[in-house]
TIPAKE-124001 format. One record per residue (C-alpha): y, x, z; residue in one letter. Coordinates in steps of 0.05 Angstrom, whole numbers. Example, Ala and Ser with C-alpha at 12.3 -4.5 7.8 and 13.67 -1.06 7.14 Angstrom:
<recs>
REC        v        u        w   aa
REC      -90      246      156    A
REC      -21      273      143    S
</recs>
This chain:
<recs>
REC        v        u        w   aa
REC      994    -1054     1604    M
REC      998    -1130     1597    S
REC      940    -1157     1556    P
REC      990    -1194     1511    Y
REC     1029    -1130     1498    L
REC      964    -1095     1485    A
REC      943    -1147     1433    E
REC     1011    -1140     1400    L
REC     1008    -1063     1398    I
REC      935    -1060     1378    G
REC      945    -1109     1320    T
REC     1007    -1071     1298    A
REC      965    -1008     1296    F
REC      914    -1043     1252    I
REC      966    -1069     1203    I
REC     1010    -1007     1198    V
REC      948     -965     1182    L
REC      909    -1018     1143    G
REC      965    -1045     1100    D
REC      990     -974     1098    G
REC      927     -949     1063    V
REC      932    -1007     1014    V
REC     1004     -988      999    A
REC      984     -915      989    S
REC      930     -935      938    V
REC      965     -988      897    I
REC     1040     -973      897    L
REC     1070     -930      842    N
REC     1085     -857      855    K
REC     1047     -855      921    S
REC     1007     -792      936    K
REC      945     -836      943    G
REC      958     -877      880    Y
REC      894     -904      848    Q
REC      848     -870      898    S
REC      805     -932      901    G
REC      769     -984      941    W
REC      729     -934      982    I
REC      793     -905     1009    V
REC      819     -974     1027    I
REC      756     -995     1063    T
REC      752     -930     1102    I
REC      826     -934     1119    G
REC      818    -1005     1146    W
REC      757     -986     1187    A
REC      794     -928     1219    M
REC      854     -974     1231    A
REC      809    -1021     1270    V
REC      779     -962     1308    F
REC      847     -938     1331    I
REC      871    -1008     1349    G
REC      808    -1022     1389    V
REC      805     -957     1428    Y
REC      880     -961     1444    A
REC      876    -1030     1475    T
REC      805    -1045     1497    A
REC      817    -1029     1570    S
REC      879    -1073     1574    S
REC      862    -1135     1534    S
REC      790    -1130     1510    G
REC      817    -1112     1441    A
REC      809    -1179     1407    H
REC      865    -1163     1357    L
REC      841    -1222     1316    N
REC      849    -1297     1328    P
REC      777    -1307     1302    A
REC      751    -1262     1357    V
REC      793    -1296     1410    T
REC      770    -1365     1385    F
REC      697    -1344     1385    A
REC      701    -1315     1454    Q
REC      733    -1378     1481    A
REC      680    -1422     1447    L
REC      625    -1381     1479    M
REC      656    -1388     1548    G
REC      674    -1315     1554    N
REC      749    -1323     1551    F
REC      797    -1372     1583    A
REC      826    -1425     1536    W
REC      892    -1420     1573    S
REC      902    -1349     1547    K
REC      885    -1365     1474    V
REC      954    -1387     1450    P
REC      990    -1326     1476    L
REC      936    -1279     1452    Y
REC      942    -1308     1381    I
REC     1018    -1307     1383    L
REC     1015    -1233     1405    S
REC      967    -1217     1349    Q
REC     1010    -1250     1295    I
REC     1073    -1217     1322    T
REC     1039    -1149     1322    G
REC     1016    -1160     1251    A
REC     1088    -1176     1230    M
REC     1113    -1113     1264    L
REC     1060    -1071     1229    G
REC     1078    -1100     1162    A
REC     1151    -1085     1173    L
REC     1135    -1012     1188    L
REC     1094    -1006     1125    V
REC     1151    -1034     1083    W
REC     1200     -985     1115    L
REC     1153     -926     1100    C
REC     1140     -947     1028    Y
REC     1208     -978     1012    K
REC     1221     -931      953    K
REC     1151     -943      926    H
REC     1160    -1018      928    F
REC     1223    -1006      888    D
REC     1185     -964      838    A
REC     1129    -1015      829    T
REC     1146    -1070      778    P
REC     1086    -1116      788    D
REC     1101    -1171      839    P
REC     1027    -1185      851    D
REC     1016    -1112      871    T
REC     1073    -1117      921    K
REC     1044    -1181      951    L
REC      975    -1147      954    G
REC     1001    -1095     1003    V
REC     1017    -1150     1053    F
REC      961    -1201     1047    C
REC      896    -1217     1011    T
REC      893    -1241      940    I
REC      826    -1264      912    P
REC      797    -1226      853    A
REC      775    -1293      822    I
REC      814    -1353      848    R
REC      766    -1409      865    D
REC      785    -1437      932    K
REC      718    -1465      953    K
REC      683    -1399      940    Y
REC      741    -1359      969    N
REC      736    -1401     1032    F
REC      660    -1392     1034    L
REC      667    -1316     1026    T
REC      716    -1312     1085    E
REC      671    -1358     1125    F
REC      609    -1316     1113    I
REC      643    -1249     1123    A
REC      675    -1270     1188    T
REC      610    -1301     1214    A
REC      575    -1235     1200    V
REC      631    -1198     1235    F
REC      629    -1241     1298    I
REC      553    -1240     1302    L
REC      553    -1165     1295    A
REC      604    -1159     1351    L
REC      561    -1204     1395    C
REC      503    -1155     1388    Y
REC      544    -1093     1403    L
REC      528    -1066     1472    T
REC      566    -1017     1516    S
REC      533     -949     1523    P
REC      499     -932     1589    T
REC      536     -866     1589    V
REC      611     -869     1577    G
REC      635     -840     1511    I
REC      709     -856     1519    G
REC      746     -875     1455    S
REC      683     -869     1413    L
REC      660     -935     1444    D
REC      705     -968     1391    A
REC      669     -934     1333    L
REC      614     -987     1324    P
REC      668    -1040     1312    V
REC      698     -995     1258    A
REC      630     -987     1225    F
REC      621    -1063     1223    V
REC      689    -1071     1189    V
REC      672    -1015     1140    L
REC      605    -1047     1123    A
REC      637    -1116     1111    I
REC      692    -1086     1068    G
REC      643    -1049     1024    L
REC      593    -1106     1017    S
REC      631    -1171     1023    L
REC      703    -1150     1012    G
REC      704    -1152      936    G
REC      716    -1226      924    P
REC      775    -1239      971    T
REC      796    -1173     1003    G
REC      761    -1192     1068    Y
REC      816    -1218     1113    A
REC      765    -1237     1168    I
REC      827    -1241     1213    N
REC      879    -1296     1207    P
REC      934    -1254     1240    A
REC      921    -1196     1192    R
REC      937    -1242     1133    D
REC      988    -1291     1162    L
REC     1034    -1241     1198    G
REC     1044    -1195     1138    P
REC     1050    -1255     1091    R
REC     1108    -1279     1134    F
REC     1140    -1211     1128    M
REC     1132    -1211     1052    H
REC     1168    -1278     1053    F
REC     1224    -1253     1098    L
REC     1237    -1182     1075    L
REC     1286    -1164     1019    P
REC     1232    -1135      973    I
REC     1259    -1121      904    S
REC     1226    -1162      848    G
REC     1178    -1198      894    K
REC     1142    -1263      876    R
REC     1129    -1323      920    N
REC     1084    -1309      981    S
REC     1026    -1352      954    D
REC     1028    -1403     1011    W
REC      982    -1447      969    D
REC      926    -1397      984    Y
REC      947    -1377     1054    A
REC      904    -1429     1090    W
REC      840    -1397     1065    I
REC      845    -1331     1104    P
REC      864    -1372     1165    I
REC      815    -1429     1165    L
REC      757    -1391     1132    G
REC      754    -1339     1187    P
REC      764    -1390     1243    L
REC      708    -1434     1216    A
REC      663    -1373     1207    G
REC      678    -1351     1278    A
REC      661    -1420     1305    A
REC      595    -1422     1267    A
REC      576    -1352     1292    A
REC      595    -1370     1364    A
REC      552    -1433     1362    F
REC      494    -1397     1329    L
REC      495    -1339     1379    F
REC      505    -1381     1441    K
REC      455    -1436     1427    Y
REC      404    -1404     1380    C
REC      402    -1329     1386    L
REC      423    -1308     1456    S
REC      365    -1340     1493    G
REC      411    -1380     1539    R
</recs>
């Protein structure tokens, strides 16, 4: 499989399952309605697990512009591949969001609150303070990238379970640092579905909150850059 197709498919897996669990928890009349934050964080972690194990052998399973950016900054990934990797990730995120909307169309119709509908697609801060929201995304993504840098492949192959440590990192970040902003830690995860919220004919929807949209893009990218610099020049012993 082409690495670009793999990035598209893997990111679509993450969003259809990650945004899907959010839809299940917060949209009216869903079987999972009001099942809580623990369900959401576990669902996102498992979404990442599936996306990673499905595509790792084809593309390295970046599935996140922050990961691609960090890898390029550390010299582990060719800059010439970065634009198409990111485009594939955003396109995959849009596809995943479309599938979630199709699955939950009647539940979107049954949910009157426009903020809830937006919250299925993209992150909304619990307390809107842009400097702190940016800082939260910066810190959470830096922790995520540093944790990934320290993950090592097992000496004995374990197949798909090799992706499990990544899922555990995402789960830990969601439980510990996800409360303030919803832990985007992935620009494509937020931007692609936000585009779909803007484009889709969702009944009773609000604006797509473009005034906030730069935070889950630039915050993770800045956090990834800081983590890449810290790991390469201070922590890796190079």
